[in-house]
Every structure is written in C-alpha cells, then in structure tokens.
C-alpha positions in Angstrom: -124.1 -91.7 75.8 -125.0 -94.3 73.8 -128.6 -93.7 72.7 -130.8 -97.3 71.4 -134.3 -97.1 70.7 -136.5 -100.5 71.0 -140.0 -101.1 69.2 -141.9 -103.9 69.5 -143.8 -104.5 65.8 -147.5 -106.1 65.9 -149.5 -103.3 67.4 -147.0 -100.8 67.8 -145.2 -100.6 64.9 -147.8 -101.5 62.9 -151.7 -101.3 63.1 -152.5 -104.7 62.7 -151.2 -108.0 63.4 -148.9 -109.3 60.5 -149.2 -112.7 61.0 -153.2 -112.9 60.5 -152.7 -110.5 57.8 -149.8 -112.4 56.1 -152.2 -115.8 56.4 -154.7 -113.8 55.0 -152.3 -112.9 52.1 -151.6 -116.4 51.4 -155.3 -117.8 51.9 -157.9 -115.3 52.1 -160.1 -114.4 55.2 -162.0 -117.9 55.0 -158.4 -119.8 54.9 -157.6 -118.1 58.2 -160.7 -119.1 59.5 -160.0 -122.3 58.8 -156.7 -122.8 59.8 -157.8 -121.1 63.3 -160.3 -123.9 63.4 -158.0 -127.1 62.6 -155.7 -125.2 65.7 -158.6 -124.5 67.7 -158.0 -127.3 70.8 -154.5 -125.5 71.1 -156.0 -122.3 70.6 -158.1 -123.6 73.5 -155.8 -124.9 75.6 -153.4 -122.0 74.9 -156.3 -119.4 76.8 -156.8 -121.7 79.8 -153.1 -121.4 80.2 -152.4 -125.1 79.6 -150.7 -124.6 76.7 -147.9 -122.6 75.7 -148.2 -119.5 73.3 -144.9 -120.8 71.0 -146.4 -124.3 70.4 -150.1 -122.6 69.3 -147.7 -120.3 67.2 -145.4 -123.5 65.9 -148.9 -125.3 65.3 -150.5 -122.6 62.8 -147.9 -121.6 60.6 -146.8 -125.0 60.2 -150.5 -125.6 59.3 -150.0 -122.5 56.9 -146.7 -122.6 55.7 -145.4 -125.9 55.9 -144.6 -127.7 52.6 -143.2 -124.1 51.6 -139.4 -124.5 51.8 -137.1 -122.0 53.1 -136.4 -119.9 49.5 -140.0 -120.1 48.6 -141.0 -118.7 52.0 -138.7 -115.4 51.9 -139.5 -115.2 48.5 -143.4 -115.1 49.8 -142.7 -112.6 52.7 -141.1 -110.3 50.2 -144.4 -110.4 48.3 -146.2 -109.7 51.1 -144.1 -106.9 52.7 -144.3 -105.2 49.1 -148.2 -105.2 49.4 -148.3 -103.9 53.0 -146.8 -101.4 53.8 -149.4 -99.7 54.6 -149.7 -101.6 57.8 -146.7 -99.6 59.3 -147.8 -96.8 61.7 -146.4 -93.9 59.5 -145.8 -91.7 63.0 -143.5 -93.9 65.0 -141.8 -95.6 61.5 -140.9 -91.7 60.4 -139.5 -91.1 63.8 -137.7 -94.4 64.1 -135.9 -93.7 60.1 -135.1 -90.3 61.6 -133.3 -90.9 64.8 -131.3 -94.0 62.4 -130.4 -91.2 60.4 -129.0 -89.1 63.2 -126.9 -92.4 63.9 -128.8 -93.6 66.7 -129.7 -97.5 67.3 -132.8 -98.6 66.0 -134.1 -102.5 67.0 -137.4 -103.9 66.2 -137.8 -106.7 69.2 -141.0 -109.1 68.0 -142.4 -112.6 68.5 -143.3 -112.6 65.1 -140.6 -114.3 62.8 -137.8 -112.4 61.4 -138.8 -113.5 58.1 -141.5 -111.1 57.1 -140.7 -108.5 59.6 -137.3 -108.2 58.5 -138.6 -107.0 54.7 -141.2 -104.9 56.4 -138.5 -102.8 58.2 -135.5 -103.7 55.9 -134.0 -100.3 57.1 -133.6 -101.3 61.0 -131.9 -104.4 62.6 -134.8 -106.8 63.6 -134.3 -109.7 66.7 -137.5 -112.0 65.9 -138.9 -114.9 66.4 -136.6 -117.4 64.1 -138.4 -120.5 62.5 -136.5 -124.0 61.8 -136.8 -125.1 58.0 -135.0 -128.5 56.6 -135.3 -130.5 53.4 -139.3 -130.5 53.7 -139.9 -127.0 54.4 -140.9 -125.2 57.8 -140.8 -127.8 60.5 -143.5 -126.1 62.8 -140.6 -125.4 65.8 -138.7 -122.5 66.4 -134.6 -122.2 66.5 -135.2 -120.0 69.3 -137.8 -119.2 72.4 -140.9 -116.9 70.9 -139.4 -113.4 71.9 -142.5 -112.7 74.3 -142.0 -110.8 77.4 -138.9 -111.6 79.3 -137.1 -112.8 76.1 -137.8 -109.5 74.1 -134.8 -108.3 76.7 -132.8 -111.5 76.6 -132.7 -110.7 72.8 -131.3 -107.3 73.4 -128.8 -108.5 75.8 -127.5 -111.0 73.5 -127.3 -108.5 70.6 -125.8 -106.1 72.8 -123.3 -107.7 75.5 -122.2 -104.4 76.6 -125.7 -104.1 78.1 -124.8 -106.5 80.6 -121.9 -104.2 82.1 -122.2 -100.6 81.3 -125.9 -100.4 81.0 -125.6 -96.7 82.3 -123.6 -96.1 79.0 -126.5 -96.2 77.2 -129.8 -94.7 77.5 -132.4 -96.7 75.9 -136.1 -95.0 74.6 -139.1 -98.7 74.0 -141.9 -99.4 72.3 -144.7 -101.5 73.1 -148.5 -102.0 73.1 -149.7 -104.8 75.1 -148.1 -107.4 78.0 -145.6 -108.9 75.8 -143.7 -105.8 76.5 -144.2 -105.0 79.8 -140.2 -106.2 80.5 -138.7 -104.0 77.7 -140.7 -101.6 78.6 -139.7 -101.2 82.5 -136.0 -102.0 81.5 -136.1 -99.4 79.4 -135.3 -95.9 80.7 -138.0 -94.1 78.6 -141.2 -96.2 78.0 -143.6 -95.5 75.6 -147.1 -97.7 75.9 -148.4 -97.3 72.6 -152.7 -97.1 72.4 
C-alpha cells in the first residue's frame, strides 16, 4: 500500500496566514490595512456570501503585486521565503520531512499561490492556486480554481490519477485546520484537524 501524506498550508503547516505575511513583507502593516480598505466593498460582499472568495483574493493580490512581472514576483517570493521559515509549524514540518525521508509521498495542497508556498517548503510537492502573469505583470486572475474545499480533492486526484480507480491501494493521512479542509480530511483514511 502506498502512503500519501497531504497537508494544508496556512494555519496547518504554518502558524500564520502566509498571504497576509507576504503583503506585510512588501508593504508593512499599514500597507496591508490600506490594501484591505481598498477592497473593503468586495470583502463585505464575500462575508455576506454574495461575492466569491477567489475573486476577492484575486483583487487583493492584484492590488498588491499587479505591477510585478512573474520573474520579479518569484524573486520577491524567494526573499520572503528566506526570511520567513520561522512561520512553519515545526512539529508537523519535521514529521512530514521524516515521512519523505522514509520514501513516502508528501504533498501540500493549499489555496495560497504556489509561487511562495513552493519556496517555503521546496522539499515537498505543492499543489496550490496558480496566478496568471502576462507582459504587464499579474493579471488579477488565477489560472486554476482557488484550491479550497472540494477543489483540494480534485487537485489531488488530478496529480495522482490512480486515486480514481485504485483508491484502496493508497493510505492517505491528511492534515488541515479549517472549513476549507473538510473535504480533504473526509477523503483521507486518517484526517487530523490541527488546532
């Protein structure tokens, strides 16, 4: 039986929300507050379930990083990762690293963009939200659906096609911390809710 360890990122493998952290790294706390104020109408609509979480995230990231080319943004994400390894939850990170060293597959499935998550945990496979870049920078759109809720299981099945027909040949241990991980934890053989 193949062992697969799957973890959410923000709040599970980290102690903070990495999207807020990367915006603070770029703009400071005041800059984050101003960016949130700028998208407040959409935040309010999202809270009332009248506007999608994905579009709200796209607006926030576009406001903060829209002028950066993909190369500039990836370089910025590497600087952020180098300065923020301390946000990783040490006990879970070390456990997943140990499982990988044993030869087991370890995957991080996250709603955060892959650009910075893959640089914070380069030793693990990362399935995250993909940002769309063109000549003028980040377009304000994601190339993939926001990797949240049921989308986490979809992305896992896309990455591991044999999960469709040979699910019983895999033993999946999953870690999550929020409503966005519910479907992933239910899909796993062993689901751990991190508090």
